[in-house]
N, CA, C and O atoms as a MOPAC input file, in Angstrom:
PM7 MOZYME 1SCF
protein

 N     34.92000 1    14.87400 1    37.37700 1
 C     34.78700 1    15.27500 1    36.04300 1
 C     33.20100 1    15.24000 1    35.51700 1
 O     32.46600 1    14.33000 1    35.90000 1
 N     32.69100 1    16.33800 1    34.57100 1
 C     31.70900 1    16.23200 1    34.42300 1
 C     31.61100 1    15.47100 1    32.51800 1
 O     32.64700 1    15.27800 1    31.88300 1
 N     30.44700 1    15.21000 1    32.02900 1
 C     30.16400 1    14.83100 1    30.54000 1
 C     30.79900 1    15.84800 1    29.69600 1
 O     30.60700 1    17.06400 1    29.70100 1
 N     31.63700 1    15.10400 1    28.92500 1
 C     32.16300 1    16.07300 1    27.78700 1
 C     30.79800 1    16.33500 1    26.92600 1
 O     29.78100 1    15.64200 1    26.94400 1
 N     31.08500 1    17.70600 1    26.05200 1
 C     30.06500 1    18.23900 1    25.29400 1
 C     30.05000 1    17.58000 1    24.14100 1
 O     29.18900 1    17.89600 1    23.32000 1
 N     30.85100 1    16.68700 1    23.87600 1
 C     31.43700 1    16.32900 1    22.42900 1
 C     30.42400 1    15.38300 1    21.63800 1
 O     30.50800 1    15.16500 1    20.43000 1
 N     29.37900 1    14.81100 1    22.55200 1
 C     28.43900 1    14.06300 1    21.82000 1
 C     26.92600 1    14.52400 1    21.99800 1
 O     25.89400 1    13.86200 1    21.88600 1
 N     27.07600 1    15.57900 1    22.24400 1
 C     25.68000 1    16.84300 1    22.06800 1
 C     25.02900 1    16.44800 1    21.24700 1
 O     25.59200 1    16.44600 1    20.15200 1
 N     23.94400 1    16.05400 1    21.25900 1
 C     23.09200 1    16.25200 1    20.02600 1
 C     23.32200 1    14.90400 1    19.07500 1
 O     22.71600 1    14.92300 1    18.00400 1
 N     24.00000 1    13.93900 1    19.31500 1
 C     24.08100 1    12.77600 1    18.47600 1
 C     22.97900 1    11.67000 1    18.92500 1
 O     22.49900 1    10.91700 1    18.07700 1
 N     22.61800 1    11.60400 1    20.21600 1
 C     21.30100 1    10.81000 1    20.40600 1
 C     20.00200 1    11.30100 1    19.78000 1
 O     19.04800 1    10.56400 1    19.53000 1
 N     20.04500 1    12.57500 1    19.55600 1
 C     18.76100 1    13.06700 1    18.86800 1
 C     18.87900 1    12.82900 1    17.63100 1
 O     17.92100 1    12.28900 1    17.07800 1
 N     19.96800 1    13.12800 1    16.91200 1
 C     20.25700 1    12.60900 1    15.41700 1
 C     20.19500 1    11.21700 1    15.33300 1
 O     19.70300 1    10.81100 1    14.28000 1
 N     20.53900 1    10.39000 1    16.11000 1
 C     20.47600 1     9.18900 1    15.92900 1
 C     18.96400 1     8.55800 1    15.68000 1
 O     18.53800 1     7.73000 1    14.87500 1
 N     18.41300 1     9.25000 1    16.63100 1
 C     16.59400 1     8.54300 1    16.97900 1
 C     16.00700 1     9.20200 1    15.95600 1
 O     15.03500 1     8.65500 1    15.43400 1
 N     16.47900 1    10.56600 1    15.42300 1
 C     15.76800 1    11.06500 1    14.09900 1
 C     15.90000 1    10.00600 1    12.89000 1
 O     14.95300 1     9.55400 1    12.24600 1
 N     17.47300 1     9.65300 1    12.68600 1
 C     17.57400 1     8.76000 1    11.50200 1
 C     16.74000 1     7.56000 1    11.83000 1
 O     16.05300 1     7.20700 1    10.87200 1
 N     16.59800 1     6.80900 1    12.94400 1
 C     15.69300 1     5.37500 1    12.95500 1
 C     14.59100 1     5.69400 1    12.66400 1
 O     13.99800 1     4.95600 1    11.87700 1
 N     13.92500 1     6.85800 1    13.16100 1
 C     12.37200 1     7.22000 1    13.25800 1
 C     12.25500 1     7.47900 1    11.39500 1
 O     11.30900 1     6.98600 1    10.78100 1
 N     13.09200 1     8.11100 1    10.84300 1
 C     13.06500 1     8.26200 1     9.30700 1
 C     13.07100 1     6.81000 1     8.80800 1
 O     12.05300 1     6.43900 1     8.22400 1
 N     14.03300 1     5.97700 1     8.95200 1
 C     14.05900 1     4.46000 1     8.45800 1
 C     12.51100 1     3.85600 1     8.56400 1
 O     11.86600 1     3.50000 1     7.57700 1
 N     12.05700 1     3.80800 1     9.86100 1
 C     10.68600 1     3.10000 1    10.07400 1
 C      9.49600 1     3.91600 1     9.25700 1
 O      8.65300 1     3.33400 1     8.57600 1
 N      9.55400 1     5.31300 1     9.42400 1
 C      8.52300 1     5.72800 1     8.52500 1
 C      8.68300 1     5.27500 1     6.77300 1
 O      7.74700 1     5.09100 1     5.99500 1
 N     10.01100 1     5.18300 1     6.50400 1
 C     10.12700 1     5.03600 1     5.14000 1
 C      9.40200 1     3.44100 1     4.85600 1
 O      8.52900 1     3.21500 1     4.01900 1
 N     10.03300 1     2.42000 1     5.80600 1
 C      9.69600 1     0.90400 1     5.82400 1
 C      8.13900 1     0.93500 1     5.85600 1
 O      7.49700 1     0.08600 1     5.23800 1
 N      7.47000 1     2.01900 1     6.65600 1
 C      6.07400 1     1.78700 1     6.78700 1
 C      5.48900 1     2.36400 1     5.55300 1
 O      4.49700 1     1.81300 1     5.07700 1
 N      5.92800 1     3.27900 1     5.05600 1
 C      5.41800 1     3.70400 1     3.73800 1
 C      5.42600 1     2.74100 1     2.56000 1
 O      4.44800 1     2.66100 1     1.81700 1
 N      6.46500 1     2.04800 1     2.39400 1
 C      6.82100 1     1.03200 1     1.50700 1
 C      5.64500 1    -0.12400 1     1.61300 1
 O      4.89900 1    -0.34800 1     0.65900 1
 N      5.56300 1    -0.76000 1     2.73500 1
 C      4.57100 1    -1.36600 1     3.24700 1
 C      3.21600 1    -1.20800 1     2.56100 1
 O      2.59700 1    -1.97400 1     1.82200 1
 N      2.88600 1     0.25000 1     3.11600 1
 C      1.52400 1     0.40800 1     2.66900 1
 C      1.22700 1     0.43200 1     1.30400 1
 O      0.18000 1    -0.03900 1     0.85900 1
 N      2.46700 1     1.18300 1     0.31400 1
 C      2.48100 1     0.89900 1    -0.96700 1
 C      2.29700 1    -0.60600 1    -1.82000 1
 O      1.71500 1    -0.74500 1    -2.89600 1
 N      2.90200 1    -1.56700 1    -1.08700 1
 C      2.81500 1    -2.72800 1    -1.42800 1
 C      1.52600 1    -3.15900 1    -0.93600 1
 O      1.07100 1    -3.96100 1    -1.75100 1
 N      0.82800 1    -3.00600 1    -0.08000 1
 C     -0.45400 1    -3.57700 1     0.13700 1
 C     -1.42200 1    -2.77800 1    -0.71300 1
 O     -2.30900 1    -3.42300 1    -1.27200 1
 N     -1.38100 1    -1.58400 1    -0.87600 1
 C     -2.38200 1    -0.69500 1    -1.76400 1
 C     -2.20800 1    -1.51200 1    -3.21700 1
 O     -3.18300 1    -1.94100 1    -3.83500 1
 N     -0.95000 1    -1.65200 1    -3.63200 1
 C     -0.99300 1    -2.44400 1    -4.80800 1
 C     -1.56100 1    -3.66600 1    -4.98900 1
 O     -2.22400 1    -3.80600 1    -6.01700 1
 N     -1.44500 1    -4.74800 1    -4.10900 1
 C     -2.14500 1    -5.92200 1    -3.98500 1
 C     -3.68300 1    -5.63900 1    -3.88600 1
 O     -4.44200 1    -6.37800 1    -4.51300 1
 N     -4.16200 1    -4.65600 1    -3.16900 1
 C     -5.13600 1    -4.52800 1    -3.23600 1
 C     -5.86200 1    -4.15600 1    -4.63700 1
 O     -6.91500 1    -4.67500 1    -5.00800 1
 N     -5.19700 1    -3.25900 1    -5.29400 1
 C     -5.90200 1    -2.64900 1    -6.60400 1
 C     -5.69400 1    -3.81700 1    -7.31100 1
 O     -6.52500 1    -3.88400 1    -8.21600 1
 N     -4.79400 1    -4.96600 1    -7.29100 1
 C     -4.91700 1    -6.07700 1    -8.27600 1
 C     -6.32600 1    -7.10500 1    -8.06900 1
 O     -7.04900 1    -7.58300 1    -8.94300 1
 N     -6.40500 1    -7.23500 1    -6.62200 1
 C     -7.50400 1    -8.09000 1    -6.14000 1
 C     -8.85200 1    -7.54500 1    -6.40300 1
 O     -9.78300 1    -8.32100 1    -6.61300 1
 N     -9.03400 1    -6.17900 1    -6.40600 1
 C    -10.21700 1    -5.80400 1    -6.70700 1
 C    -11.25100 1    -6.17900 1    -7.80300 1
 O    -10.66700 1    -6.35000 1    -8.87300 1
 N    -12.46300 1    -6.34700 1    -7.88600 1
 C    -13.13400 1    -6.49400 1    -8.71300 1
 C    -13.43300 1    -5.47400 1    -9.86100 1
 O    -13.08300 1    -4.31200 1    -9.65700 1
 N    -13.89200 1    -5.70500 1   -10.75000 1
 C    -14.16000 1    -4.95200 1   -12.03200 1
 C    -15.18800 1    -3.77800 1   -11.75600 1
 O    -16.26600 1    -4.15600 1   -11.29400 1
 N    -15.07800 1    -2.80300 1   -11.90300 1
 C    -16.09700 1    -1.74600 1   -11.60500 1
 C    -17.40500 1    -2.05600 1   -11.84000 1
 O    -17.52200 1    -3.06700 1   -12.53200 1
 N    -18.72900 1    -1.39300 1   -11.41100 1
 C    -20.01200 1    -1.66000 1   -11.45500 1
 C    -20.31100 1    -1.67500 1   -12.87000 1
 O    -20.94500 1    -2.68300 1   -13.17800 1
 N    -20.07900 1    -0.93300 1   -13.78300 1
 C    -20.71600 1    -0.84500 1   -15.15900 1
 C    -20.38400 1    -2.10200 1   -15.77200 1
 O    -21.33200 1    -2.63100 1   -16.35300 1
 N    -19.27100 1    -2.73100 1   -15.80000 1
 C    -18.98800 1    -4.12400 1   -16.34200 1
 C    -19.83100 1    -5.08000 1   -15.63800 1
 O    -20.38800 1    -5.91500 1   -16.35100 1
 N    -20.04600 1    -5.13000 1   -14.33500 1
 C    -20.98700 1    -6.13700 1   -13.79600 1
 C    -22.41800 1    -5.98100 1   -14.30200 1
 O    -23.11000 1    -6.97800 1   -14.50700 1
 N    -22.85100 1    -4.80000 1   -14.49600 1
 C    -24.06500 1    -4.61500 1   -15.19500 1
 C    -24.41400 1    -5.31900 1   -16.29100 1
 O    -25.43200 1    -5.98500 1   -16.47400 1
 N    -23.17500 1    -5.05600 1   -17.25900 1
 C    -23.30200 1    -5.69700 1   -18.89400 1
 C    -23.05400 1    -7.36100 1   -18.69300 1
 O    -23.55700 1    -8.06600 1   -19.56900 1
 N    -22.40500 1    -7.95800 1   -17.73600 1
 C    -22.11800 1    -9.16000 1   -17.82600 1
 C    -23.48700 1   -10.05300 1   -17.90900 1
 O    -23.67500 1   -10.92900 1   -18.75400 1
 N    -24.50700 1    -9.63700 1   -16.77600 1
 C    -25.63900 1   -10.98600 1   -16.69000 1
 C    -26.61000 1   -11.09000 1   -18.29600 1
 O    -27.34500 1   -12.04400 1   -18.55100 1
 N    -26.42900 1   -10.07800 1   -19.08700 1
 C    -27.00300 1   -10.21000 1   -20.31000 1
 C    -26.01100 1   -10.99800 1   -21.35900 1
 O    -26.42100 1   -11.59300 1   -22.35600 1
 N    -24.76800 1   -10.90600 1   -20.99800 1
 C    -23.71600 1   -11.60700 1   -21.87900 1
 C    -23.94600 1   -13.21900 1   -21.43700 1
 O    -23.78800 1   -14.10900 1   -22.27300 1
 N    -24.26100 1   -13.45800 1   -20.30500 1
 C    -24.37600 1   -14.78800 1   -19.60300 1
 C    -25.26800 1   -15.33600 1   -19.95400 1
 O    -25.18800 1   -16.55300 1   -20.11800 1
 N    -26.55400 1   -14.59400 1   -20.22300 1
 C    -28.11300 1   -15.32100 1   -20.89200 1
 C    -27.84000 1   -15.43800 1   -22.17900 1
 O    -28.54500 1   -16.23800 1   -22.79400 1
 N    -26.90100 1   -14.78800 1   -22.85000 1
 C    -26.71000 1   -15.21200 1   -24.13800 1
 C    -26.29200 1   -16.49000 1   -24.49600 1
 O    -26.82300 1   -17.19900 1   -25.35000 1
 N    -25.17000 1   -16.80400 1   -23.70800 1
 C    -24.27800 1   -17.91100 1   -23.63900 1
 C    -25.20800 1   -19.08500 1   -23.52500 1
 O    -25.23400 1   -20.07500 1   -24.25500 1
 N    -26.04400 1   -18.78400 1   -22.38200 1
 C    -27.00700 1   -19.99800 1   -21.87200 1
 C    -27.80900 1   -20.39500 1   -23.15900 1
 O    -27.91100 1   -21.53300 1   -23.61600 1
 N    -28.30300 1   -19.36300 1   -23.60700 1
 C    -29.23900 1   -19.64200 1   -24.52300 1
 C    -29.01100 1   -20.28200 1   -26.00400 1
 O    -29.80300 1   -20.77300 1   -26.80800 1
 N    -26.95200 1   -19.97900 1   -26.04600 1
 C    -26.35400 1   -20.53400 1   -27.29800 1
 C    -26.75400 1   -19.73500 1   -28.46200 1
 O    -27.03000 1   -20.25900 1   -29.54100 1
 N    -26.79500 1   -18.17000 1   -28.20300 1
 C    -27.07800 1   -17.33700 1   -29.26500 1
 C    -25.74900 1   -16.39200 1   -29.30900 1
 O    -25.73500 1   -15.42800 1   -30.07400 1
 N    -24.65600 1   -16.68200 1   -28.49000 1
 C    -23.53700 1   -16.01500 1   -28.69200 1
 C    -22.98700 1   -16.48100 1   -29.42600 1
 O    -21.89900 1   -16.01800 1   -29.77000 1

């Protein structure tokens, strides 16, 4: 007897389902890493330029 056609396409469907789960997991991981990177980044350059003058005022005692 030959193979039955009952399971035809089920393996492809299962592989597609697993691939979709892996894609979702990788997207979640990337979003989590991006969120952590945003929190750990330094402030923008404009605020870094303004800081040294403020620091000088504090050192001189004029602040």
